[in-house]
C-alpha positions as CSV (number, residue, x, y, z in Angstrom):
1,M,12.5,-56.9,24.0
2,K,10.2,-56.1,21.2
3,K,9.2,-52.9,23.0
4,I,12.8,-51.8,23.4
5,V,13.5,-52.5,19.7
6,F,10.3,-50.5,18.7
7,A,11.3,-47.6,20.9
8,L,14.8,-47.6,19.5
9,L,13.5,-47.5,15.9
10,L,11.1,-44.7,16.8
11,F,13.9,-42.7,18.3
12,M,16.1,-43.3,15.3
13,G,13.2,-42.2,13.0
14,I,12.5,-39.0,14.9
15,N,16.2,-38.2,15.1
16,G,16.6,-38.8,11.3
17,F,13.6,-36.6,10.6
18,S,15.1,-33.9,12.8
19,Q,18.4,-34.0,10.9
20,T,16.6,-34.0,7.6
21,K,14.5,-31.0,8.6
22,S,17.5,-29.1,9.9
23,E,19.4,-29.8,6.6
24,L,16.4,-28.7,4.6
25,L,16.2,-25.4,6.6
26,K,19.9,-24.8,6.0
27,H,19.4,-25.5,2.3
28,Y,16.5,-23.2,1.8
29,E,18.1,-20.4,3.9
30,A,21.1,-20.6,1.6
31,F,18.9,-20.8,-1.5
32,Y,16.9,-17.7,-0.2
33,N,20.1,-15.7,0.3
34,E,21.3,-16.7,-3.2
35,M,18.0,-15.7,-4.8
36,R,18.2,-12.4,-3.1
37,M,21.7,-11.8,-4.4
38,Q,20.5,-12.6,-7.9
39,G,17.3,-10.5,-7.6
40,D,15.3,-13.6,-8.6
41,V,11.8,-12.8,-7.3
42,N,10.3,-16.2,-8.1
43,G,13.2,-17.9,-6.4
44,I,12.8,-15.7,-3.3
45,I,9.1,-16.6,-3.2
46,G,9.8,-20.3,-3.6
47,A,12.5,-20.3,-0.9
48,L,10.3,-18.4,1.6
49,T,7.4,-20.7,1.0
50,H,9.5,-23.7,1.7
51,L,10.9,-22.1,4.8
52,N,7.4,-21.3,6.1
53,V,6.3,-24.8,5.5
54,L,9.3,-26.3,7.4
55,S,9.4,-23.7,10.2
56,P,6.4,-21.3,10.2
57,S,7.2,-17.8,11.3
58,K,5.1,-14.6,11.4
59,E,8.2,-12.6,10.2
60,R,8.7,-14.9,7.2
61,K,5.1,-14.7,6.3
62,D,5.2,-10.9,6.4
63,T,8.4,-11.0,4.3
64,L,6.8,-13.3,1.7
65,A,3.6,-11.2,1.6
66,F,5.8,-8.1,1.1
67,V,7.6,-9.7,-1.8
68,Y,4.3,-10.6,-3.4
69,M,3.0,-7.0,-2.9
70,N,6.2,-5.5,-4.4
71,N,5.7,-7.8,-7.4
72,G,2.2,-6.7,-7.9
73,Q,0.7,-10.0,-6.8
74,H,-1.7,-8.4,-4.3
75,I,-4.1,-11.4,-4.1
76,Q,-1.3,-13.7,-3.2
77,A,0.0,-11.2,-0.6
78,L,-3.4,-11.1,1.1
79,N,-3.8,-14.8,0.9
80,T,-0.5,-15.1,2.8
81,I,-1.4,-12.8,5.7
82,G,-5.2,-12.3,5.5
83,I,-7.3,-9.1,5.2
84,E,-8.6,-8.7,8.7
85,K,-7.7,-5.6,10.8
86,N,-5.5,-6.9,13.6
87,T,-3.8,-4.7,16.2
88,D,-1.3,-7.5,16.7
89,D,0.0,-7.2,13.1
90,S,3.4,-5.9,12.5
91,D,3.7,-2.4,10.9
92,L,4.8,-4.2,7.7
93,A,1.8,-6.5,7.7
94,V,-0.6,-3.5,8.1
95,Q,1.2,-1.7,5.3
96,I,0.9,-4.7,3.0
97,K,-2.8,-5.1,3.7
98,A,-3.4,-1.4,3.1
99,V,-1.5,-1.2,-0.2
100,S,-2.9,-4.5,-1.6
101,L,-6.5,-3.8,-0.6
102,K,-6.3,-0.4,-2.3
103,A,-4.7,-1.9,-5.4
104,L,-7.6,-4.4,-5.5
105,N,-10.2,-1.6,-5.3
106,Q,-11.3,-2.3,-1.8
107,P,-11.3,1.3,-0.5
108,K,-13.2,0.8,2.8
109,R,-11.0,-2.2,3.9
110,A,-7.9,-0.4,2.7
111,L,-8.8,2.7,4.7
112,E,-9.1,0.7,7.9
113,Q,-5.5,-0.5,7.5
114,F,-4.2,3.0,6.6
115,E,-6.0,4.4,9.7
116,E,-4.2,1.8,11.8
117,L,-0.9,2.8,10.3
118,F,-1.6,6.5,10.9
119,K,-2.5,5.7,14.5
120,R,0.8,4.0,15.0
121,E,2.9,6.6,13.3
122,P,1.4,9.7,11.7
123,S,2.8,10.5,8.3
124,P,1.9,12.8,5.4
125,Y,2.1,9.9,3.0
126,V,-0.4,7.8,5.0
127,A,-2.6,11.0,5.4
128,Y,-2.6,11.3,1.6
129,E,-3.8,7.7,1.1
130,M,-6.5,8.2,3.8
131,A,-7.7,11.5,2.1
132,D,-7.8,9.8,-1.3
133,L,-9.8,6.8,0.0
134,K,-12.1,9.0,2.0
135,I,-13.0,11.0,-1.2
136,Q,-13.7,7.7,-2.9
137,T,-16.0,6.6,-0.1
138,G,-17.8,9.9,0.3
139,D,-16.2,11.1,3.6
140,I,-15.5,14.6,2.4
141,A,-15.1,16.1,5.9
142,G,-12.7,13.4,6.9
143,A,-10.7,13.8,3.7
144,S,-10.5,17.6,4.4
145,T,-9.0,17.0,7.8
146,N,-6.3,14.6,6.4
147,I,-5.5,17.2,3.6
148,E,-5.0,20.0,6.1
149,Y,-2.6,17.8,8.1
150,G,-0.8,16.9,4.9
151,I,-0.3,20.4,3.6
152,A,0.9,21.5,7.0
153,N,3.4,18.6,7.4
154,A,4.6,17.6,3.9
155,K,8.2,18.5,3.5
156,D,9.6,19.9,0.3
157,D,11.6,16.8,-0.5
158,M,8.7,14.4,-0.2
159,Q,7.5,13.1,-3.6
160,Y,4.5,11.1,-4.7
161,A,4.3,9.0,-7.8
162,F,1.4,9.0,-10.3
163,Y,0.8,6.4,-13.0
164,E,-2.1,7.7,-15.1
165,R,0.3,8.4,-18.0
166,Q,2.2,5.7,-19.9
167,Q,5.3,7.0,-18.2
168,P,5.0,7.3,-14.4
169,Y,6.1,10.6,-12.9
170,E,6.5,12.2,-9.4
171,V,5.4,15.5,-8.0
172,P,6.0,17.1,-4.6
173,L,3.6,15.5,-2.0
174,K,2.3,19.0,-1.1
175,A,1.2,19.5,-4.7
176,A,-0.7,16.2,-4.6
177,F,-2.5,17.4,-1.4
178,Y,-3.5,20.6,-3.1
179,H,-4.9,18.6,-6.0
180,L,-7.0,16.6,-3.5
181,K,-8.1,19.8,-1.9
182,G,-9.5,21.0,-5.2
183,L,-11.5,17.8,-5.5
184,V,-12.8,18.3,-1.9
185,D,-13.6,21.9,-2.6
186,F,-15.7,20.9,-5.6
187,N,-17.5,18.1,-3.7
188,Q,-18.3,20.5,-0.9
189,D,-19.8,23.2,-3.2
190,K,-20.3,22.2,-6.8
191,E,-21.5,25.8,-7.6
192,N,-18.2,27.3,-6.5
193,I,-16.0,25.9,-9.2
194,D,-13.5,28.8,-8.9
195,A,-12.5,27.7,-5.4
196,A,-11.7,24.2,-6.7
197,I,-9.7,25.6,-9.6
198,A,-7.8,27.9,-7.2
199,S,-6.7,24.9,-5.2
200,I,-5.6,23.0,-8.3
201,D,-3.7,26.1,-9.5
202,E,-1.7,25.9,-6.2
203,A,-0.8,22.3,-7.1
204,L,0.3,23.4,-10.6
205,K,2.4,26.3,-9.2
206,I,4.4,23.7,-7.2
207,A,4.4,21.1,-10.0
208,P,3.8,22.5,-13.5
209,N,4.2,19.0,-14.9
210,F,1.4,17.6,-12.7
211,N,-0.6,15.9,-15.5
212,L,-3.5,14.7,-13.3
213,A,-4.0,18.2,-11.9
214,S,-4.0,19.7,-15.4
215,L,-6.7,17.1,-16.4
216,S,-8.8,18.0,-13.3
217,K,-8.5,21.7,-14.1
218,Q,-9.6,21.2,-17.7
219,A,-12.6,19.2,-16.5
220,L,-13.6,21.9,-14.0
221,E,-13.2,24.7,-16.6
222,A,-15.3,22.7,-19.1
223,R,-18.0,22.3,-16.4
224,K,-17.9,26.0,-15.6
225,K,-18.2,26.8,-19.2
226,E,-21.2,24.5,-19.6
227,G,-22.8,26.2,-16.6
228,T,-22.2,29.7,-18.0
229,T,-23.7,28.6,-21.4
230,E,-26.8,27.1,-19.8
231,G,-27.2,30.3,-17.7
232,N,-27.2,32.4,-20.9
């Protein structure tokens, strides 16, 4: 008799827990939808965290990491989905790892993720990130290959954002590639500054407001002037 009573109580407890969990899931799903409608990022993060605790899901984890990344919380994004290269990752997860690792100044690890993205779906935008990171890590030949691809495949309506000024601005992606080409030209032959300036001039022809390219050109012209002065 005692065994029957114990089994009955256990069943009632499990059933009660199941109902409570189901109710909580419904509550946080409704809460998540409401926070999305209101554009409340902290509320969205809270709702997704609770949903992941109650019913873990790879898709929800990816979504939570994406929200963190979009909010500039790159460490939290990576803590959510990890930093390892994993071919089983969704495209979204690979993108989050790539962007967050780059933002956290981890160029080699970021490059691994961008290369995985490019392998899955070649894109001029991904090629640009790869070229930029390869310049940073000293792979000039690899950067040059990505730049050639980018110049050949970037469409006129593709834009790339820069943030070195107080006010962010966009330039055509092709102009951004020509700027990188100027940096690569200089790294390949530091004596032939004219070639690097010529590539940056191409960038400025496409985007006269390209502040970063203007700064690079000024630096190259100053270096050329110093070399001429020393030669005399």
